[in-house]
C-alpha positions as CSV (number, residue, x, y, z in Angstrom):
1,M,99.1,69.8,128.3
2,T,100.6,69.4,124.9
3,S,99.3,70.1,121.2
4,H,98.0,66.4,121.1
5,F,96.9,65.3,124.9
6,T,94.2,67.3,127.2
7,L,93.5,66.4,130.7
8,S,90.6,67.8,132.2
9,V,89.7,67.9,136.1
10,E,85.7,68.2,137.1
11,T,83.7,68.3,139.9
12,G,80.5,70.0,140.7
13,N,78.2,71.1,143.9
14,F,74.4,70.5,143.7
15,L,72.9,73.6,145.6
16,F,69.7,72.2,145.7
17,K,68.1,68.5,145.2
18,K,64.6,67.6,145.7
19,E,62.1,64.8,145.3
20,V,58.4,65.5,145.5
21,G,56.0,62.9,147.0
22,L,52.9,61.7,145.1
23,N,50.4,64.4,146.1
24,K,53.2,66.3,147.8
25,D,53.2,63.6,150.8
26,P,55.9,64.9,152.7
27,G,56.5,61.6,154.0
28,R,57.7,60.8,150.7
29,T,59.8,64.4,149.9
30,Y,63.4,64.2,149.9
31,E,66.1,66.5,149.5
32,S,69.6,67.0,150.0
33,A,72.6,69.8,148.6
34,G,76.6,69.6,148.8
35,L,79.6,68.3,146.6
36,G,79.0,65.6,144.0
37,D,81.8,63.7,142.3
38,L,85.6,64.4,140.8
39,I,86.4,63.1,137.1
40,I,90.0,62.9,136.1
41,F,89.9,62.4,132.2
42,P,92.6,62.7,130.1
43,R,92.5,62.8,125.9
44,Y,95.1,61.8,123.5
45,D,94.6,63.3,119.7
46,V,95.5,60.3,117.7
47,L,95.2,61.9,114.4
48,N,95.3,66.1,114.2
49,R,96.1,67.0,110.9
50,T,95.1,70.7,109.4
51,N,95.8,71.9,105.5
52,T,94.6,74.8,103.4
53,L,91.4,72.9,103.1
54,H,90.3,70.4,105.7
55,S,90.9,69.9,109.2
56,T,90.8,66.2,110.7
57,E,91.2,65.1,114.4
58,I,90.6,61.6,116.1
59,T,90.7,61.6,119.8
60,V,90.3,59.1,122.7
61,G,90.0,59.2,126.1
62,L,89.7,57.1,129.3
63,G,88.7,58.5,132.1
64,Y,88.0,58.0,136.0
65,K,85.1,59.0,138.4
66,I,85.9,59.2,141.8
67,P,83.0,59.6,144.3
68,M,83.4,62.6,147.0
69,G,79.6,63.7,147.6
70,S,77.4,61.4,149.9
71,Y,75.6,58.3,148.5
72,N,73.6,57.0,152.0
73,D,72.1,59.7,153.2
74,S,68.9,59.0,155.1
75,T,65.9,61.0,156.6
76,G,64.6,60.4,159.9
77,R,60.9,59.3,160.3
78,V,59.0,59.5,163.6
79,E,57.1,55.9,164.3
80,P,53.3,57.1,165.1
81,F,52.5,54.6,168.4
82,S,56.3,54.5,169.6
83,G,57.4,57.8,169.1
84,Q,60.4,56.4,168.0
85,T,62.9,57.7,165.3
86,Y,63.9,55.3,162.4
87,Y,65.8,56.4,159.2
88,V,65.3,55.6,155.6
89,T,68.1,56.0,152.9
90,N,67.1,58.4,150.5
91,P,66.5,57.6,146.7
92,Q,69.2,57.3,144.4
93,A,67.4,60.6,142.7
94,V,68.7,62.8,145.4
95,Q,72.0,61.4,146.7
96,L,75.0,63.6,145.7
97,S,76.9,60.6,144.3
98,S,76.1,56.9,143.0
99,G,79.0,56.1,145.6
100,A,80.8,53.9,142.9
101,Q,83.9,54.2,141.1
102,D,83.3,54.2,137.2
103,I,85.6,54.3,134.1
104,I,84.5,56.3,131.1
105,F,85.7,55.2,127.5
106,Y,85.7,58.2,125.2
107,S,86.1,58.6,121.6
108,F,85.7,61.8,118.9
109,F,86.0,62.2,115.3
110,Y,86.4,65.6,113.4
111,R,86.3,67.0,109.9
112,G,86.4,70.4,109.0
113,F,86.2,72.1,105.8
114,I,88.3,75.5,106.2
115,K,87.0,77.6,103.3
116,S,83.1,77.2,104.2
117,K,83.6,77.2,108.0
118,F,81.4,74.0,107.9
119,R,82.3,70.9,110.3
120,V,81.1,67.5,111.1
121,F,82.0,65.5,113.8
122,A,81.0,62.5,116.1
123,S,81.5,61.4,119.3
124,A,80.6,58.1,121.8
125,L,80.8,57.9,125.1
126,Y,80.6,54.5,127.4
127,I,80.3,54.4,131.1
128,K,81.3,51.3,132.8
129,K,79.2,52.0,136.4
130,G,80.6,50.3,139.9
131,W,79.4,48.8,142.7
132,N,78.7,51.1,145.7
133,P,79.0,50.0,149.5
134,L,75.5,49.5,149.8
135,G,75.4,46.9,147.4
136,E,73.8,49.0,144.2
137,K,75.0,49.1,140.9
138,M,73.7,51.7,138.4
139,G,73.3,51.0,135.2
140,D,75.8,51.3,132.5
141,F,75.3,54.4,130.4
142,A,76.4,54.4,126.4
143,S,75.6,57.8,124.1
144,I,76.6,58.2,120.5
145,G,76.0,61.5,119.0
146,L,76.2,63.3,115.4
147,F,76.8,66.8,114.8
148,A,77.1,69.8,112.3
149,G,78.2,73.2,112.6
150,K,78.6,76.2,110.6
151,S,80.2,79.6,111.6
152,F,78.9,82.8,110.8
153,L,80.2,86.5,110.8
154,D,83.1,86.5,113.1
155,H,81.7,85.4,116.5
156,F,78.8,83.3,115.9
157,G,78.3,79.6,115.2
158,L,75.2,77.2,115.3
159,T,75.6,73.3,115.6
160,V,72.8,70.5,115.1
161,Q,73.0,67.2,117.0
162,L,71.3,64.1,116.6
163,R,72.2,62.0,119.9
164,A,71.3,58.4,121.0
165,E,71.4,57.6,124.6
166,W,71.0,54.1,126.1
167,M,71.2,53.2,130.2
168,K,71.0,50.1,131.6
169,R,68.6,48.8,134.6
170,M,70.3,49.4,137.8
171,Q,71.3,46.0,139.7
172,L,70.9,45.3,143.3
173,N,73.0,42.9,145.8
174,E,70.5,40.2,147.0
175,T,71.6,40.5,150.4
176,I,70.4,43.8,150.6
177,L,66.8,42.2,150.4
178,Q,67.6,40.7,153.5
179,Y,67.3,43.7,155.4
180,A,64.5,45.8,153.5
181,Y,63.5,46.7,150.5
182,P,64.8,50.0,149.3
183,N,62.7,53.0,148.8
184,Y,62.8,53.2,144.9
185,D,62.0,50.5,142.5
186,P,65.2,49.2,140.5
187,E,62.7,47.7,137.9
188,A,62.1,51.4,137.2
189,T,65.2,52.3,135.7
190,G,67.2,51.8,132.4
191,Y,65.7,53.8,129.1
192,K,66.6,54.4,125.5
193,K,66.3,58.0,124.3
194,V,67.1,59.9,121.0
195,F,67.3,63.8,120.9
196,F,67.5,66.3,118.3
197,T,69.9,69.4,120.1
198,P,70.3,72.6,118.4
199,Q,72.9,74.9,119.9
200,V,74.2,78.6,119.2
201,N,77.4,80.0,120.4
202,F,78.9,83.0,120.8
203,S,82.7,83.4,120.9
204,S,85.4,86.1,121.4
205,G,88.9,85.8,122.7
206,K,89.1,82.3,124.8
207,F,85.4,82.7,125.9
208,T,82.2,81.1,124.7
209,L,78.9,81.4,125.5
210,Y,76.9,78.8,124.4
211,V,72.6,78.1,124.4
212,Q,71.5,74.7,123.6
213,T,67.9,73.1,124.1
214,D,66.9,69.2,123.7
215,I,64.2,67.9,122.0
216,P,63.3,64.3,122.2
217,L,62.3,62.6,119.2
218,Y,62.5,58.8,121.1
219,Q,61.9,57.6,124.2
220,Y,61.1,54.1,125.8
221,V,61.3,54.1,129.8
222,T,59.9,51.5,132.1
223,K,57.2,51.6,134.5
224,S,57.0,54.4,136.7
225,Q,59.5,56.5,135.0
226,V,59.0,60.0,133.6
227,G,60.0,60.7,129.9
228,T,61.9,63.8,128.9
229,Q,59.8,66.9,127.7
230,I,62.2,69.9,126.2
231,Q,65.2,70.8,128.6
232,G,67.8,73.6,127.8
233,A,71.0,74.7,128.9
234,I,73.2,77.8,129.1
235,G,76.6,77.9,129.7
236,L,79.9,79.9,129.7
237,S,83.3,78.5,128.9
238,F,87.1,80.1,129.3
239,R,90.2,77.6,127.5
240,L,93.6,77.7,129.3
241,S,96.0,76.7,127.3
242,C,99.5,75.0,129.1
243,V,101.5,74.4,126.0
244,N,105.3,76.3,126.2
245,Q,104.7,78.3,123.1
246,S,108.6,78.9,122.6
247,T,109.3,75.4,122.0
248,D,105.9,74.2,120.6
249,K,106.3,73.8,116.7
250,I,104.0,76.3,114.7
251,N,103.4,76.2,110.9
252,P,104.2,78.9,108.9
253,G,101.7,81.8,109.1
254,V,100.9,85.1,110.6
255,Y,98.5,84.3,113.1
256,Y,97.8,80.7,114.6
257,C,95.7,79.2,116.7
258,P,96.6,79.0,120.7
259,M,94.8,75.7,121.3
260,H,95.6,74.1,118.1
261,H,98.9,75.4,116.9
262,E,99.1,73.5,113.4
263,V,96.2,75.8,112.6
264,T,97.4,79.1,110.6
265,S,96.5,81.7,108.4
266,L,98.0,85.0,106.9
267,E,94.9,86.5,107.8
268,K,92.6,87.2,110.9
269,G,90.1,84.8,111.8
270,K,88.5,81.9,113.7
271,C,90.4,78.2,114.4
272,P,87.8,75.7,112.6
273,I,88.1,73.3,115.2
274,C,87.6,75.2,118.3
275,G,86.1,78.7,117.3
276,M,88.7,80.4,119.2
277,D,90.1,83.8,117.5
278,L,93.9,83.5,115.7
279,I,96.3,85.3,117.3
280,R,99.2,86.8,116.0
281,K,102.8,85.1,116.4
């Protein structure tokens, strides 16, 4: 929105979610698909300073999650003796949303070394979960990540990350147990994990293609939970700039970054903060 203020609005759609019961028991297998949550996430640069040697940025954010997907889908089961159909709420693993409104706290620190094209940064995230209408509260979530990255040639970058995650056990309103015990075990929730994550990215203009994988170094899970093995992700991002370039202040220089106008150069290159190609004034 400005050179210091960023606003993101995010949502997603699940094409297919499925939980398979033990020994492929059809009576314990559940499926769902549909729209997820809506997240409104403003962030502000408290400090954003660049000189010929270094770039420094400190950002804070406060987000809000609005539930849009279903949180109380159920599956019908036929009672073999009476022939009547009764409905059981699906497990949280296949619900499209937790059904609760959450608050997201975010902070970010960045330090870039322009000449060596090397950068280090850190991020911290805390999600305060709310109660849903079913009397369920997912566990609060916290994550701290330390990163180091370097750009190569004109378009490639390598980033390594050490990330620690913590999730608190979920809570249930005691009145729920007066009717029926849920078809999941609240005691089998919550965890502590540490990951090592390498990422390779290719940038051209406003497009960035990246590939990354999570390698677990430490995991603590409870009861019947399953630990994470190796998981990967591939993504494509496109950056839009809503800043009015005619009124936004640009420091002297022939080339500048369309996202970070304080980054300038006398020759073509890449922004040390976001990796975008510098463009001519």
